[in-house]
N, C-alpha and C positions, 0 to 999 in steps of 0.2 A: 735072179731076183728072189726065187723061192729060198735058195740057200742063204741069202742075205737076211731075209725075214726070219728064218729059223735061228740064225746066229743072234739076231736082234733080241728075240724073245728068250733065247737061252741065257743071255746076259742078264735080262730083267729077272728071270726065274732064279738065277744064282744069287743075285743081290737080295731077293726076297727071302730065300732060305737062310742066308747068313743073318739077316736082320731078325728073322723069326727066332732063331736060336738065342740071340742076344737079348731080345725082348722077354722071352720066357725066363731067362736067367735073372734078369732085373726084376721081373714081376714076382718070382718066387722069393727072392731076398726081401723085398718090401712087404709082401703079404704075410709071410711067416713072422718077420720081426714086428710088424704092426700088430698082429694078433697077440703076440707074446707080451708086448708092452702096452696094449690097449690104446694105441695111438690111432684114432680114426683117420686122420689126415694121411698118415703113412700107409695105412691099409687101403685107403681110397686111391692113393697114388699107385699102389701096387696093382689094384684092379684095373686102373687106367693102362698100366704097362701090359697087363694081361690082355686087355682089349687091343693093344698094339699087335700082339701076337695073333689074335683072331683076325685082325684086319689083314695081316700078312697072308693068312690062309685064304681069305676072300680074294686077295690079289692073285694068289697062285691059281685059283680056279678061273678067275677072269682071264689071266694070261694064257692058260691052256685052251680057252675058247677063242681068244683073239688071234692066236697064231695059226688057226686053221686056214687053209688056202681057199681061194674063191671057188664057188660051186654054182650050180644052176639057180639055186634059191638065194644066193648071196653074191651077185656079180661084182659087188664093190668090196668084197672081203668081209672079215669079221672083226676088224680092229676096234669098232665102237663097243664091243663087249668089254674091253678094258676100261673104257670110260664109264659104261653102265655099272660095272662092278665097283667102281670107286664110290658110287652112291651107296653101296652096301657098307662101305667103311664109314660114311657119314651117318647112316642109320645106326650103326653100332655105337658111334660116338654119342648120339642123342640118347641112346639107351643108358649108356654109362652116366651121362649128365643127370638123367632122372634119378638113377639109383644113388648117386653121390649127394644130390640135393635132398633126397629123402633122408639119407643117413645124417647129413649135416643138421637138418631141422630136428630130427629125433634126438641128437646129442645136445642140441641147444635146450631142448625141453627136459632132458635128463642128463645134466652135466656130470662129468667124471674126470679126474686128473690122471692123464697117461703117465707112464714111467719113461723118463728120458735119461739116457746115460751116454757115455762116450761112444759105445757101439752103435747107438742110434744115428749119430752124426756120421760115423764111418760108413754105415750102410748107405745113407742118403748121398754122401759125397762120391762114393765109388760108383753107385748106380747113375748119378747125375753125369759123371764123366763118360760113362758108357753111352748114355742117351745122346749126349752132345756129339760124340763121334758117329753114332748111328745116323743121327739127323743129317749131319754134313755129308756123310758117305751116300746116304739114300737120295738126298736132294740133288747132289752132284751127278749121280748116276741117272736120276730121273730127267734132269735137264739134258745130259749128254745123249741119252737114248730116247728122248722125247716121250717119256712114259707117264701117262696120267696116274697110273697105279702107284708108281714110285714117288712121284711128287706129292700125291694126296697122302700117302702113307708117311712121308717125311714130315708133313704138316701135323699129322697125328702125333708123331714123336716130338715135334717142336712143342706141341701143347703139353706133352709129358715133361719136357724140360722146365717149362714155366711152373707147372704144378709141383715139381720136385723142389724148385727154389722156394716156392710158397711153403712147402712142408718144412724145409730147413729153417726158414724164418720162424715158423710156428714152434719148432722144437726149442729154439732160443727163447721164445716168449714163454713157453711152458716152464722152462728152466728158471725163468725170472718170476715164476708164480702167476702166470696169466693163462691158465688152461682154457679159458673161454675162447681163445683164439684158435684152438684146434678145430671145433666145428665151423667157425667162421671161415677158416682157411679152406675147409672142405667145400663150402658153398662157393668160394672164389674159384677154386679149381674147376667146379662144375661149369662156371661161366666161361672159363678159358676153353674148355672142351667143346661147349656148345658153339662158340665162335669158330673154332676150327672146322666143325661139321658144316656150318653155314657157308664158309669159304669154299669147301670142297663141292657142295651142292651148286653153288653159283657158277663155278668153273666148269663142272661136268655138264650141267644143264645147257650151258652155252654151246657145247659140242653137239649134244643130242638134239638140240633145237635149231641146228644149222646157223649159229651166230657167225658174224664176220670173223674170219681168221686173220686176214691181212687188211688192216685198216688203210694203209697207204698203198694204193694200187698203182702209183706212178711208175714203179719199176716194171710192172707187168705191161703197162701201156707203152713204155719206152721200148721194151723188147719186141712187142708186136709191131710198132712203127718202124723198127730197124729192119724188118723184113721187106725186101724189094717187092713192090706191087701193092702194099697196104697204104690206102689213102688216109684212113682214120680208124680210131679204136674207141669204143665206148661200152657202156653197160657191163662193166667188169664186176663179177661177183665171186666171192670165195666162201667156202664152208669146209667143215670137217675137223679133224684133229691136227695139232701142230706138226705131227709127223706123217699126216695123210691128208694133204690139202687138195681140194677139188676146185678148179677154176673154170668159169665159163665167161666168154666175152663176145662182143659183136665187133666185126671189122668191116670196113667198106673197101671194095676194090672196083676197078674199072668195069662198067656194065657190059662191055663187049669182050671181057676176058673169057677164055675157053675154060670149060669145067675142069679139065685135067690140070691146068695151071693153078686154078683156084684151090684145087685139092692139095697141090704141092705146097702152096702158101700156108694152108691150114696145118699141114704136117710140119712145116718148118717152124711155125709159131709154137706148136705144142712142144717140139723138141727143144727149142731155145728157152722156153719158159721153164721146162723141167731142168735144163742145164743151169740156168741162172738162179733158180730157186729149187734146190734139191728136195725140199719137203713136199713139193707138188707131185702128186701121183696121177692126176687125171685132168685133162684140159679139153673143153668143148668149145669149138670155134663156130660162131654163127656168121655166115657170109651174107653181105648185103651189097647191092649195086651202089656205087658212089652217088648216083643221081637221086636215089630215094631219100626221103626225109626221115630223120631219126624220130623214133617214138620213145619218149621218155616215160 
């Protein structure tokens, strides 16, 4: 089990390192060319890509903590550190949003016409292609590995794709002699980034505040009822991360059942639930005599 966990986090770490290198390459190209041509929307997009790289570093720190084994102070493990550090990515996005909005308003008050040429479009189209590949790769890995960090980071990159498209449209508008669209695009980019941050916070807070993970608990109920000796099953609750689900449920058995048999039923329920739903890592079964009334 420990070896599996180590391999799991090793894959996440490898994905983050690859994405970090690509994000910094994209950011450097946009920022340098944006400064050179005085195009604020391209520079803004470059700093957004730079924040992508910073979020990768945050993710790597979170993963290094999350992969630690259980100990006396953390009997349930450290996996929520991954979720917690995804909030750091959201905070970084909000900081980028503020800076871009400030820059956009400043440029509206002090307009200037950026220089746009063929190289501008080449830079944006090449970096856009890289971002699309990174987003698909990272999101796919995140879903496969059930990683909050990778999924959150892919959403960060997805926002970068939208902003890059907005910049390309802005470059066309500037070429058509509408430079005012440059700061306006910067403000639109800020909105996209803020929305991505809000989605990350919403998803991560659900895990940290023990929101329901499995909304349809019928499968859990059916598994419990399939065990010989179980009369009924109720009060099913789930919490945790998508790859670390904790389940607790109440079952009723015959009131004259021997303790050893009841214990075996509890063990069988736990084993079958984990087998039927591999993402479940902990099951707590509360035993009740069938004659007792349920307390809802």
